[in-house]
C-alpha positions, 0 to 999 in steps of 0.5 A: 500499499502507498503512503501518503506524503505528510502535509503540514498547513499553517492555516489562519486562526480565528482568534477569541474574545473580542478579536474573534473573526466575524466571518469564522462561521461562514468560513466553518460553513464553506468548509463543511459544505464544500471541501469536506464532501469533496474529500470524502468523494475523493477517498471514500475508504478514508478512516481514522488511523489514530486519535485526533489531536486538539489543543489550545485556547484562544486559537483552538483547533485540530492539530492532528488527525491521522487518516489512512485510506 
């Protein structure tokens, strides 16, 4: 089975408190409605290969999500 390359992407964060991005909800909705279905269609056998790692307070989010296909 070929292995996929590890891709590290620095994504802009949405911040927290009074500096929270007003467009964060729209951005997350677009990711959920457009990007994720495209990934799932392209990789129908994709499944979790370990535990997701979520860190942070002001910039809380996934820092690792191991998958295999």
